[in-house]
C-alpha positions, -999 to +999 in steps of 0.1 A: -257+704-195-271+670-186-271+644-214-307+634-223-315+598-214-319+578-246-352+560-251-361+536-278-380+548-309-390+514-320-388+480-303-388+445-319-408+423-295-405+386-302-432+361-291-426+330-312-451+305-297-481+326-290-497+356-306-509+387-286-540+384-307-550+350-292-575+347-264-558+341-230-569+310-212-566+285-239-539+268-259-505+284-250-521+318-245-519+331-209-502+357-188-474+361-214-500+373-240-515+397-216-481+411-207-471+416-243-504+433-252-506+456-222-469+467-223-470+473-261-501+495-259-486+516-231-453+519-248-470+531-279-490+556-259-457+570-248-444+573-283-425+541-286-435+520-316-436+482-311-435+455-338-445+421-323-431+391-343-450+359-339-455+326-358-484+325-382-507+295-374-532+301-402-531+310-439-560+334-432-539+357-409-528+389-425-490+394-427-494+425-406-522+434-382-525+466-361-531+457-324-533+494-314-520+527-329-482+523-329-483+485-323-481+461-353-483+423-350-462+406-378-473+370-385-443+351-399-446+318-417-424+291-401-433+255-405-468+242-411-498+264-406-508+245-374-510+253-338-478+233-331-470+220-296-442+240-280-420+209-281-421+210-319-412+247-322-374+245-317-373+228-352-389+259-367-366+285-351-342+288-381-370+295-405-387+320-380-354+338-374-348+341-412-382+357-416-375+382-387-343+392-404-359+394-438-387+416-424-362+441-409-341+441-441-370+456-460-364+489-441-334+512-438-307+501-413-314+510-377-352+503-377-351+488-342-333+502-311-336+470-291-351+436-290-374+423-262-378+385-263-405+367-244-399+330-234-368+311-242-378+303-278-380+340-286-347+346-269-330+322-293-343+343-322-334+375-304-298+364-298-293+361-335-310+393-344-290+411-317-258+402-334-271+410-369-286+444-360-261+455-334-287+463-308-293+452-272-313+421-263-337+423-233-352+390-223-382+379-202-382+342-195-417+340-180-412+304-169-380+284-163-375+247-172-355+239-142-381+254-119-409+235-136-390+202-134-385+206-097-422+207-091-438+185-118-475+178-116-488+143-121-492+136-158-468+164-168-436+154-187-403+169-177-390+199-197-365+185-223-328+190-223-331+211-255-351+237-235-327+237-206-297+242-229-316+268-249-325+288-217-288+288-206-278+301-241-304+329-240-295+339-205-258+342-214-266+361-246-290+387-232-278+422-223-306+424-196-329+399-180-363+410-167-375+389-137-412+392-127-404+389-090-374+388-067-379+350-065-375+346-102-344+369-101-329+345-075-337+315-096-320+330-127-289+337-107-287+305-086-300+280-112-286+295-144-256+315-132-270+347-145-250+378-138-268+395-109-259+429-124-279+420-156-311+410-138-338+435-130-370+428-111-400+445-127-434+432-116-461+427-142-492+447-138-530+445-140-554+467-159-570+485-129-596+501-151-610+467-161-603+446-130-619+468-103-644+461-075-681+459-083-713+444-071-710+407-064-748+403-067-750+420-101-721+400-114-738+368-102-770+378-119-752+384-152-735+350-150-766+330-139-751+322-104-770+319-071-770+353-054-766+337-019-744+307-028-707+301-023-688+304-056-653+292-061-635+302-093-605+288-111-594+309-141-568+301-167-554+273-188-566+238-178-535+217-175-517+197-148-493+225-140-522+247-129-536+219-107-574+223-114-578+187-101-568+200-066-598+224-068-622+196-075-608+173-048-609+202-023-645+210-033-655+174-027-638+175+007-656+207+016-690+191+010-679+160+029-668+181+059-697+206+056-727+188+041-748+220+043-727+235+015-739+209-010-768+229-021-750+263-021-716+255-037-707+263-073-672+256-087-665+274-119-636+267-143-630+295-168-605+285-194-596+259-220-573+229-223-536+236-226-502+218-225-506+181-217-542+189-208-551+190-245-546+152-247-575+148-223-599+178-227-627+160-208-605+153-177-623+177-154-658+165-163-646+129-158-630+137-124-661+156-113-682+126-120-659+103-102-660+126-071-698+130-073-697+168-077-708+171-113-739+191-103-719+219-087-693+223-115-695+249-143-670+245-172-668+279-190-647+288-221-620+315-220-636+349-222-627+386-227-613+405-198-645+424-190-664+391-186-635+376-167-637+405-142-673+396-136-663+360-127-638+374-102-664+398-087-690+370-085-666+347-067-665+341-029-629+330-034-605+326-064-583+295-063-547+294-078-532+260-067-505+259-094-474+238-090-453+268-101-459+303-112-435+330-123-460+356-111-496+347-110-516+373-130-549+357-122-543+362-085-537+399-089-566+404-113-590+387-088-577+408-059-580+440-079-617+431-081-618+428-044-619+390-042-596+372-018-574+344-032-564+310-019-532+301-037-502+278-035-472+292-017-449+289-047-428+312-068-443+345-078-476+338-060-457+348-028-455+383-043-489+383-060-507+374-028-500+389+006-506+360+029-531+368+057-538+403+043-552+398+007-556+361+007-542+328+020-511+309+008-513+272+012-479+254+017-492+220+007-506+202-024-530+182-002-566+192-013-576+188+024-554+218+032-571+239+006-605+227+019-596+238+054-583+272+043-615+278+023-639+266+050-623+289+076-629+319+053-664+308+042-674+304+078-661+339+087-677+368+068-657+393+088-625+377+077-636+376+041-645+413+043-611+421+058-593+402+031-614+418+004-602+452+015-567+440+017-569+424-017-579+457-033-551+476-015-525+450-024-535+448-061-535+486-065-497+484-064-495+464-096-508+488-123-493+484-158-481+520-158-456+511-130-444+481-151-438+503-181-421+530-160-396+503-149-391+489-184-385+524-199-358+531-173-342+497-179-344+502-217-326+535-213-299+521-192-293+492-216-291+515-246-268+539-227-245+510-219-246+497-254-237+531-268-208+535-243-194+501-253-194+512-290-177+545-282-150+526-262 
């Protein structure tokens, strides 16, 4: 008789620096938050309970909150009740780890079948819990310090040595590493000497029930946009890494090269300050004034997914000019809504966007290159329509169900291997 594949009954998910309850697009909340939420919900729907451990940033937060049936978010006190900068969080890891271990100790032994850490800070916690609980550690890095340091944006500080050392320690301790793309898998192996046999590529997904095609005209009406204008959208955290300044410079170049666009163009930024961008939250407004494009710019706060989908549907093009991306969730969400993407040819964006079929990848940080790429598409409705069809088709491959399928197979393999090592 075949031996049934073991699957986890309950997973400890660790997300130290950002809670799945936070609104993506501001602070440190972004694609990682979306990933944790969407995966946890779908695991719970398949009968796998998930406890998400995150740092409490307010006294008003309940110790335990239900995100969805079968998914609990545990807010653990560690350091001051403040939204600390990530650079200050390593000093709180001992306290946070103690609280994780104490929370587990309140139950009978064997509460968790495995740990899944997200970001290197969480991996540090997971490495300790793994040894204490005797369960496997699965780790998703999401971003890598060495990759970020190789492509620093102006105004961004290099990732510190403590992070680089911490990443190396986590990668060595993990039983399995989850890479968002083959490019990230290569970086883990080549830059961090990860064992190739312990690296699995599992693409993140997109909620295809929320991010789906719809009427551009109706979306523009709901958002107060011109129905016959050209709308460029940047969505996500406003920080140098994401290069929102390139969007403004490219828009100014567009108007300079095509003066007729001046009365038709709208550039919308949907998101809040993050990272080093928090130090200068008015930077986009100041730059827009300096470039003489204030009148065409809309600065919008982060919004729920249903409204974000409307921004994607309303857009002529969505821009993702980031200096580095481990995947590029915004690009896939936009394409799922049928909107072509103009993105930087870096990292995971080479997977998220199919160049020439669902959007255009720009192999340059020169705003003029982005302006040229956008103008070619704006001037060719037939090309835009073709890319829109390609965008929908390409994004349809990235449903969250496929992500969870891959994770469940990987969890099973890791648990089988761990059990075999104990028996040996």
